Backbone as XML, in Angstrom:
<?xml version="1.0"?>
<chain id="A" units="angstrom">
  <residue number="1" name="MET">
    <atom name="N" x="201.687" y="127.452" z="77.771"/>
    <atom name="CA" x="202.424" y="127.742" z="79.073"/>
    <atom name="C" x="203.861" y="127.933" z="78.937"/>
  </residue>
  <residue number="2" name="LYS">
    <atom name="N" x="204.398" y="128.921" z="79.622"/>
    <atom name="CA" x="205.911" y="129.032" z="79.433"/>
    <atom name="C" x="206.607" y="127.916" z="80.200"/>
  </residue>
  <residue number="3" name="GLN">
    <atom name="N" x="207.789" y="127.248" z="79.572"/>
    <atom name="CA" x="208.369" y="126.192" z="80.326"/>
    <atom name="C" x="209.539" y="126.928" z="80.975"/>
  </residue>
  <residue number="4" name="ILE">
    <atom name="N" x="209.733" y="126.399" z="82.399"/>
    <atom name="CA" x="210.453" y="127.083" z="83.302"/>
    <atom name="C" x="211.579" y="125.977" z="83.761"/>
  </residue>
  <residue number="5" name="TYR">
    <atom name="N" x="212.875" y="126.283" z="83.706"/>
    <atom name="CA" x="213.735" y="125.382" z="84.126"/>
    <atom name="C" x="214.432" y="125.452" z="85.460"/>
  </residue>
  <residue number="6" name="ASN">
    <atom name="N" x="214.385" y="124.529" z="86.332"/>
    <atom name="CA" x="214.922" y="124.731" z="87.597"/>
    <atom name="C" x="216.330" y="124.135" z="87.810"/>
  </residue>
  <residue number="7" name="PHE">
    <atom name="N" x="217.256" y="124.785" z="88.035"/>
    <atom name="CA" x="218.818" y="124.121" z="88.130"/>
    <atom name="C" x="219.103" y="124.296" z="89.677"/>
  </residue>
  <residue number="8" name="SER">
    <atom name="N" x="218.140" y="124.707" z="90.541"/>
    <atom name="CA" x="218.569" y="124.780" z="91.917"/>
    <atom name="C" x="218.811" y="123.393" z="92.638"/>
  </residue>
  <residue number="9" name="ALA">
    <atom name="N" x="219.277" y="123.285" z="93.645"/>
    <atom name="CA" x="219.594" y="122.055" z="94.387"/>
    <atom name="C" x="218.504" y="121.200" z="94.876"/>
  </residue>
  <residue number="10" name="GLY">
    <atom name="N" x="217.142" y="121.824" z="94.744"/>
    <atom name="CA" x="216.122" y="121.017" z="95.458"/>
    <atom name="C" x="215.395" y="120.198" z="94.353"/>
  </residue>
  <residue number="11" name="PRO">
    <atom name="N" x="213.984" y="120.285" z="94.472"/>
    <atom name="CA" x="213.384" y="119.296" z="93.411"/>
    <atom name="C" x="213.884" y="119.290" z="92.064"/>
  </residue>
  <residue number="12" name="ALA">
    <atom name="N" x="213.858" y="118.324" z="91.211"/>
    <atom name="CA" x="214.322" y="118.318" z="90.073"/>
    <atom name="C" x="213.272" y="118.460" z="88.984"/>
  </residue>
  <residue number="13" name="LEU">
    <atom name="N" x="213.534" y="118.998" z="87.853"/>
    <atom name="CA" x="212.305" y="119.010" z="86.882"/>
    <atom name="C" x="212.087" y="117.880" z="86.262"/>
  </residue>
  <residue number="14" name="LEU">
    <atom name="N" x="210.679" y="117.418" z="86.250"/>
    <atom name="CA" x="210.179" y="116.222" z="85.647"/>
    <atom name="C" x="210.053" y="116.224" z="84.243"/>
  </residue>
  <residue number="15" name="PRO">
    <atom name="N" x="210.169" y="115.206" z="83.594"/>
    <atom name="CA" x="209.756" y="115.023" z="82.176"/>
    <atom name="C" x="208.360" y="115.510" z="82.042"/>
  </residue>
  <residue number="16" name="LYS">
    <atom name="N" x="208.064" y="115.950" z="80.963"/>
    <atom name="CA" x="206.421" y="116.372" z="80.583"/>
    <atom name="C" x="205.759" y="115.040" z="80.695"/>
  </residue>
  <residue number="17" name="GLU">
    <atom name="N" x="206.335" y="114.060" z="79.932"/>
    <atom name="CA" x="205.521" y="112.797" z="79.990"/>
    <atom name="C" x="205.082" y="112.176" z="81.310"/>
  </residue>
  <residue number="18" name="VAL">
    <atom name="N" x="206.073" y="112.405" z="82.340"/>
    <atom name="CA" x="205.818" y="111.959" z="83.673"/>
    <atom name="C" x="204.670" y="112.790" z="84.241"/>
  </residue>
  <residue number="19" name="LEU">
    <atom name="N" x="204.675" y="113.971" z="84.096"/>
    <atom name="CA" x="203.588" y="114.791" z="84.454"/>
    <atom name="C" x="202.183" y="114.632" z="83.890"/>
  </residue>
  <residue number="20" name="GLN">
    <atom name="N" x="202.321" y="114.364" z="82.661"/>
    <atom name="CA" x="200.922" y="114.186" z="82.193"/>
    <atom name="C" x="200.434" y="112.704" z="82.383"/>
  </residue>
  <residue number="21" name="ARG">
    <atom name="N" x="201.251" y="111.765" z="82.550"/>
    <atom name="CA" x="200.651" y="110.405" z="83.350"/>
    <atom name="C" x="200.123" y="110.545" z="84.490"/>
  </residue>
  <residue number="22" name="ALA">
    <atom name="N" x="200.924" y="111.399" z="85.343"/>
    <atom name="CA" x="200.496" y="111.652" z="86.868"/>
    <atom name="C" x="199.148" y="112.480" z="86.869"/>
  </residue>
  <residue number="23" name="GLN">
    <atom name="N" x="198.797" y="113.182" z="85.776"/>
    <atom name="CA" x="197.675" y="114.063" z="85.639"/>
    <atom name="C" x="196.664" y="113.237" z="85.154"/>
  </residue>
  <residue number="24" name="ALA">
    <atom name="N" x="196.811" y="112.304" z="84.264"/>
    <atom name="CA" x="195.752" y="111.345" z="83.941"/>
    <atom name="C" x="195.290" y="110.425" z="85.148"/>
  </residue>
  <residue number="25" name="GLU">
    <atom name="N" x="196.310" y="110.143" z="85.921"/>
    <atom name="CA" x="196.002" y="109.107" z="86.885"/>
    <atom name="C" x="195.622" y="109.895" z="88.254"/>
  </residue>
  <residue number="26" name="MET">
    <atom name="N" x="195.610" y="111.110" z="88.152"/>
    <atom name="CA" x="195.091" y="111.672" z="89.589"/>
    <atom name="C" x="193.680" y="111.520" z="89.590"/>
  </residue>
  <residue number="27" name="LEU">
    <atom name="N" x="192.922" y="111.619" z="88.616"/>
    <atom name="CA" x="191.455" y="111.422" z="88.535"/>
    <atom name="C" x="190.775" y="110.218" z="88.383"/>
  </residue>
  <residue number="28" name="ASP">
    <atom name="N" x="191.525" y="109.137" z="88.173"/>
    <atom name="CA" x="191.301" y="107.883" z="87.676"/>
    <atom name="C" x="192.295" y="106.659" z="87.705"/>
  </residue>
  <residue number="29" name="TRP">
    <atom name="N" x="192.788" y="106.065" z="88.880"/>
    <atom name="CA" x="193.808" y="105.272" z="89.121"/>
    <atom name="C" x="193.450" y="104.002" z="88.435"/>
  </residue>
  <residue number="30" name="HIS">
    <atom name="N" x="193.989" y="103.895" z="87.281"/>
    <atom name="CA" x="194.223" y="102.376" z="86.613"/>
    <atom name="C" x="192.553" y="101.931" z="86.481"/>
  </residue>
  <residue number="31" name="GLY">
    <atom name="N" x="191.800" y="102.754" z="85.965"/>
    <atom name="CA" x="190.394" y="102.478" z="85.863"/>
    <atom name="C" x="189.327" y="102.195" z="87.188"/>
  </residue>
  <residue number="32" name="SER">
    <atom name="N" x="190.064" y="102.550" z="88.375"/>
    <atom name="CA" x="189.239" y="102.345" z="89.456"/>
    <atom name="C" x="188.115" y="103.241" z="89.753"/>
  </residue>
  <residue number="33" name="GLY">
    <atom name="N" x="188.077" y="104.572" z="89.035"/>
    <atom name="CA" x="187.026" y="105.434" z="89.239"/>
    <atom name="C" x="187.203" y="106.559" z="90.273"/>
  </residue>
  <residue number="34" name="MET">
    <atom name="N" x="188.527" y="106.215" z="90.891"/>
    <atom name="CA" x="188.856" y="107.394" z="91.974"/>
    <atom name="C" x="190.392" y="107.353" z="91.982"/>
  </residue>
  <residue number="35" name="SER">
    <atom name="N" x="190.673" y="108.635" z="92.599"/>
    <atom name="CA" x="192.016" y="108.938" z="92.638"/>
    <atom name="C" x="192.708" y="108.365" z="93.635"/>
  </residue>
  <residue number="36" name="VAL">
    <atom name="N" x="193.929" y="108.175" z="94.095"/>
    <atom name="CA" x="194.820" y="107.657" z="94.889"/>
    <atom name="C" x="194.261" y="108.487" z="96.216"/>
  </residue>
  <residue number="37" name="MET">
    <atom name="N" x="194.211" y="109.663" z="96.129"/>
    <atom name="CA" x="193.916" y="110.618" z="97.449"/>
    <atom name="C" x="192.502" y="110.184" z="97.805"/>
  </residue>
  <residue number="38" name="GLU">
    <atom name="N" x="191.647" y="109.588" z="97.147"/>
    <atom name="CA" x="190.241" y="109.195" z="97.605"/>
    <atom name="C" x="190.278" y="107.711" z="98.138"/>
  </residue>
  <residue number="39" name="MET">
    <atom name="N" x="191.202" y="107.027" z="98.083"/>
    <atom name="CA" x="191.214" y="105.644" z="98.348"/>
    <atom name="C" x="191.439" y="105.342" z="99.845"/>
  </residue>
  <residue number="40" name="SER">
    <atom name="N" x="190.635" y="104.231" z="100.212"/>
    <atom name="CA" x="190.870" y="103.830" z="101.500"/>
    <atom name="C" x="192.386" y="103.032" z="101.582"/>
  </residue>
  <residue number="41" name="HIS">
    <atom name="N" x="192.835" y="103.454" z="102.915"/>
    <atom name="CA" x="194.278" y="102.906" z="102.967"/>
    <atom name="C" x="194.279" y="101.263" z="103.061"/>
  </residue>
  <residue number="42" name="ARG">
    <atom name="N" x="192.933" y="101.095" z="103.309"/>
    <atom name="CA" x="192.705" y="99.384" z="103.668"/>
    <atom name="C" x="192.261" y="98.801" z="102.434"/>
  </residue>
  <residue number="43" name="GLY">
    <atom name="N" x="191.742" y="99.387" z="101.233"/>
    <atom name="CA" x="191.306" y="98.983" z="99.966"/>
    <atom name="C" x="192.330" y="98.342" z="99.171"/>
  </residue>
  <residue number="44" name="LYS">
    <atom name="N" x="191.528" y="97.351" z="98.470"/>
    <atom name="CA" x="192.566" y="96.462" z="97.377"/>
    <atom name="C" x="193.431" y="97.485" z="96.587"/>
  </residue>
  <residue number="45" name="GLU">
    <atom name="N" x="192.759" y="98.484" z="95.876"/>
    <atom name="CA" x="193.697" y="99.215" z="95.025"/>
    <atom name="C" x="194.850" y="99.756" z="95.819"/>
  </residue>
  <residue number="46" name="PHE">
    <atom name="N" x="194.666" y="100.493" z="97.027"/>
    <atom name="CA" x="195.793" y="101.249" z="97.440"/>
    <atom name="C" x="196.717" y="99.909" z="98.001"/>
  </residue>
  <residue number="47" name="THR">
    <atom name="N" x="196.254" y="98.916" z="98.355"/>
    <atom name="CA" x="197.035" y="97.794" z="98.921"/>
    <atom name="C" x="198.000" y="97.310" z="97.889"/>
  </residue>
  <residue number="48" name="SER">
    <atom name="N" x="197.474" y="97.216" z="96.710"/>
    <atom name="CA" x="198.317" y="96.832" z="95.534"/>
    <atom name="C" x="199.361" y="97.853" z="95.409"/>
  </residue>
  <residue number="49" name="ILE">
    <atom name="N" x="199.049" y="99.083" z="95.318"/>
    <atom name="CA" x="199.978" y="100.207" z="95.275"/>
    <atom name="C" x="201.211" y="100.125" z="96.185"/>
  </residue>
  <residue number="50" name="LEU">
    <atom name="N" x="200.754" y="99.869" z="97.426"/>
    <atom name="CA" x="201.938" y="99.714" z="98.631"/>
    <atom name="C" x="202.620" y="98.374" z="98.275"/>
  </residue>
  <residue number="51" name="GLU">
    <atom name="N" x="202.100" y="97.343" z="97.826"/>
    <atom name="CA" x="203.146" y="96.197" z="97.750"/>
    <atom name="C" x="203.885" y="96.484" z="96.638"/>
  </residue>
  <residue number="52" name="LYS">
    <atom name="N" x="203.369" y="97.006" z="95.655"/>
    <atom name="CA" x="204.183" y="97.294" z="94.416"/>
    <atom name="C" x="205.410" y="98.128" z="94.780"/>
  </residue>
  <residue number="53" name="THR">
    <atom name="N" x="205.024" y="99.368" z="95.397"/>
    <atom name="CA" x="205.988" y="100.220" z="95.963"/>
    <atom name="C" x="207.067" y="99.513" z="96.867"/>
  </residue>
  <residue number="54" name="GLU">
    <atom name="N" x="206.863" y="98.707" z="97.671"/>
    <atom name="CA" x="207.509" y="97.915" z="98.636"/>
    <atom name="C" x="208.487" y="97.162" z="97.857"/>
  </residue>
  <residue number="55" name="ALA">
    <atom name="N" x="207.816" y="96.258" z="96.851"/>
    <atom name="CA" x="208.754" y="95.366" z="96.146"/>
    <atom name="C" x="209.826" y="96.248" z="95.278"/>
  </residue>
  <residue number="56" name="ASP">
    <atom name="N" x="209.457" y="97.319" z="94.433"/>
    <atom name="CA" x="210.378" y="98.052" z="93.732"/>
    <atom name="C" x="211.501" y="98.596" z="94.608"/>
  </residue>
  <residue number="57" name="PHE">
    <atom name="N" x="211.024" y="99.147" z="95.827"/>
    <atom name="CA" x="212.146" y="99.605" z="96.922"/>
    <atom name="C" x="212.949" y="98.352" z="97.311"/>
  </residue>
  <residue number="58" name="ARG">
    <atom name="N" x="212.672" y="97.356" z="97.460"/>
    <atom name="CA" x="213.481" y="96.181" z="97.822"/>
    <atom name="C" x="214.480" y="95.856" z="96.606"/>
  </residue>
  <residue number="59" name="THR">
    <atom name="N" x="214.053" y="95.868" z="95.367"/>
    <atom name="CA" x="214.635" y="95.810" z="94.190"/>
    <atom name="C" x="215.812" y="96.786" z="94.107"/>
  </residue>
  <residue number="60" name="LEU">
    <atom name="N" x="215.492" y="98.085" z="94.341"/>
    <atom name="CA" x="216.553" y="99.113" z="94.525"/>
    <atom name="C" x="217.752" y="98.950" z="95.319"/>
  </residue>
  <residue number="61" name="LEU">
    <atom name="N" x="217.239" y="98.121" z="96.667"/>
    <atom name="CA" x="218.169" y="98.082" z="97.742"/>
    <atom name="C" x="219.272" y="96.978" z="97.231"/>
  </residue>
</chain>
C-alpha cells in the first residue's frame, strides 16, 4: 500500500502502530470476543471503557 501524507488542517496522520492496534482491537476488544461497536452500552466491558475515558479526560483537565 502506498503511504499518503496529509498536511491539511483537518484530521492528522496517525502512526502506523496506532492504526494496527485499532485494527486488532476492532474485532476483539481485550479478549471479550466482540468489538466495541457490538457491545451493549450497559455492559461491563463498555462501562469500563467509559470510566477509563472519563478518568483520562479529567486528568487532562
